[in-house]
C-alpha positions in Angstrom: 42.4 14.9 273.5 43.2 12.9 276.8 45.0 10.1 274.9 48.6 10.6 275.7 51.9 9.0 276.3 52.5 8.8 280.0 55.5 6.8 280.0 57.4 10.3 279.6 58.5 9.5 276.2 62.0 11.1 275.5 61.3 11.6 271.9 64.4 12.4 269.8 65.5 12.4 266.2 68.5 10.8 265.8 70.1 11.2 262.2 71.4 7.8 260.4 71.6 7.4 257.0 69.6 10.7 256.5 66.9 9.0 258.4 65.8 9.3 262.0 64.6 7.3 264.7 61.5 8.0 267.2 63.0 6.6 270.5 62.6 6.9 274.3 65.5 7.2 276.8 64.5 4.8 279.8 62.1 6.3 282.2 63.7 7.3 285.6 61.8 8.1 289.2 61.7 11.8 289.4 61.1 12.4 285.5 58.6 15.3 285.0 56.5 16.5 282.1 54.1 19.3 281.4 51.1 19.0 279.4 48.6 21.6 277.7 45.7 20.5 275.3 42.9 22.5 273.9 39.9 21.7 272.2 37.4 24.1 270.4 34.4 22.3 268.6 31.0 23.0 267.3 28.3 20.4 266.2 24.8 19.8 265.4 22.4 17.6 267.3 19.7 15.2 265.5 17.2 17.8 266.4 18.7 20.4 264.2 20.0 22.6 267.4 23.6 23.9 267.4 26.1 23.7 270.1 29.7 25.0 271.0 32.0 23.2 273.2 35.5 24.0 274.8 37.9 22.1 277.1 41.4 22.9 278.0 43.6 21.1 280.4 47.1 21.9 281.9 48.8 19.4 284.2 52.2 18.4 285.5 53.3 14.6 285.7 55.8 12.9 287.8 57.5 9.6 287.6 57.3 7.7 291.0 58.3 4.2 290.3 59.8 2.3 287.4 60.0 -1.4 286.8 62.0 -3.2 284.0 62.2 0.0 281.9 58.6 1.1 282.4 56.7 3.4 284.4 54.9 1.7 287.2 53.2 4.5 289.2 52.8 8.4 288.3 51.5 11.4 290.0 49.4 14.1 288.0 49.0 17.7 289.4 46.1 19.4 287.4 46.1 22.9 287.5 43.2 23.3 285.3 40.5 21.3 283.6 37.9 23.4 282.4 35.1 22.3 280.2 32.1 24.5 278.7 29.0 23.5 276.6 27.0 26.2 275.2 28.7 28.6 277.6 28.0 26.6 280.7 30.5 24.8 282.6 30.4 21.1 282.8 32.3 18.7 285.2 35.7 19.2 285.6 38.6 18.1 288.2 41.7 19.5 290.1 44.3 18.6 292.5 47.0 16.1 292.9 46.4 12.0 291.6 48.3 9.0 291.7 47.7 6.7 288.7 49.2 2.9 288.3 50.1 0.8 285.3 47.3 -1.3 286.5 45.0 1.6 286.3 44.3 2.1 289.8 43.5 5.8 290.8 43.8 7.6 293.8 43.9 11.2 295.3 46.2 12.4 297.4 44.0 14.0 299.7 42.4 10.6 300.6 38.9 11.4 299.1 37.6 8.6 296.9 37.9 9.5 293.1 34.4 10.7 291.4 33.1 8.7 288.3 34.1 11.8 286.3 37.8 11.6 287.6 38.0 8.2 286.8 36.5 8.8 283.4 39.4 11.3 282.8 42.0 9.1 283.4 40.9 6.0 281.2 42.3 7.3 278.2 45.6 8.2 279.7 48.3 5.3 279.3 51.6 4.7 281.4 53.9 1.7 281.0 53.3 1.6 277.2 55.7 -0.6 275.3 57.0 1.9 272.5 59.9 -0.6 271.3 58.5 -1.3 267.8 58.0 2.5 267.2 61.7 3.1 268.5 63.2 0.3 266.0 61.6 2.1 263.0 64.1 4.2 261.1 61.8 7.0 259.2 62.4 8.9 256.0 60.9 11.9 254.6 58.1 10.2 251.9 57.7 7.2 254.2 54.2 5.8 255.0 53.7 3.0 257.6 50.9 2.0 259.6 51.0 1.8 263.4 50.4 -0.9 265.7 47.8 -0.2 268.4 50.8 0.3 270.9 52.6 2.4 268.4 49.6 4.7 268.1 49.4 5.1 271.8 53.2 5.9 271.7 52.5 8.6 269.2 49.8 10.1 271.3 46.7 9.7 269.0 43.2 8.5 269.7 42.2 4.8 268.7 41.2 4.6 265.2 38.0 2.3 264.1 40.2 0.9 261.4 43.9 0.6 260.7 45.3 4.1 259.3 48.4 5.3 257.5 51.0 7.8 258.9 52.9 10.0 256.7 56.6 11.1 257.2 56.9 14.7 256.3 60.2 15.3 257.7 62.6 13.1 259.5 66.3 14.7 260.5 68.1 15.3 263.5 66.2 18.6 264.1 62.9 17.3 263.9 60.4 14.4 263.1 57.0 15.5 261.5 54.2 12.9 261.0 50.8 13.4 259.6 47.6 11.0 259.0 44.1 10.6 258.7 41.8 8.3 260.7 38.2 7.8 261.9 37.9 8.3 265.6 36.9 4.9 267.4 34.5 6.7 269.8 32.2 8.1 267.4 28.7 6.6 267.1 27.8 4.6 264.1 25.4 7.3 262.5 28.3 9.6 262.5 31.6 9.6 260.6 34.2 11.3 262.7 37.4 11.8 260.5 40.4 13.4 262.1 43.6 14.8 260.3 46.5 15.1 262.8 50.1 16.2 262.5 52.7 15.4 265.2 56.0 17.0 265.7 59.1 15.8 267.9 61.8 18.4 268.5 64.2 17.2 270.7 62.2 15.4 273.9 59.2 17.5 273.4 56.3 16.8 270.9 53.2 18.4 269.9 50.0 17.7 267.9 47.5 19.3 265.9 44.2 17.6 265.1 41.3 18.8 262.9 38.3 16.7 263.3 35.0 16.9 261.1 31.5 15.2 261.6 29.6 14.0 259.2 26.1 12.6 259.2 23.9 11.4 256.2 26.7 13.0 253.9 26.5 16.4 255.5 29.0 17.9 257.5 27.3 18.5 261.0 30.5 19.9 263.1 34.1 19.9 263.7 36.6 20.6 266.1 40.3 21.8 266.4 42.7 20.3 269.0 46.0 21.2 269.9 48.3 19.6 272.7 52.0 19.6 273.7 54.3 17.5 276.1 57.2 18.8 277.4 59.5 16.3 279.5 62.1 17.7 282.1 64.6 15.9 283.7 
């Protein structure tokens, strides 16, 4: 859920020969974006007990420094970061943070970040190179295999093996991509396979993902995740 593009990609569809390009406008100091993500899941533990989890995050970002066309420093203002397991709250965070492209994290109030706060930001990426993705001309019916950088630019989690992206729509109004992959962070004994659909409309994008957990040939849980990013200039 936390893997997203923090270079504030200005994703847009540009019609060309009835195809479209996903491309970014160069980031500028002062660029802002709002991000909202929610995940609801249920799963069965190896001991047979059943569990339910909920996570929801709402935050705003602002570009503080840019060099060579890439974001170098970004501010995060986290309004909400709720995590609940079986009805009980689990660690969360709130406040203002600054993250650099090198991965250095600080809090605006000068208090050292907690281990959980550092873990939260591990999955975020700024200054990512999305030029390869921008060079692709997409047509409805196309299929392509994204590189690791392209997967980050698309805002999807890392996969255990290469996966195919199918273009459902590509025109001046919207680009819609869909694909299936296995989560890289799933344990060896669990097959965590996700189906995701990403939609870019103007400078905004949204993503819907359904994840199914299987173990020893049986489905043992799943989750439904939604997220959206709205850039502002």
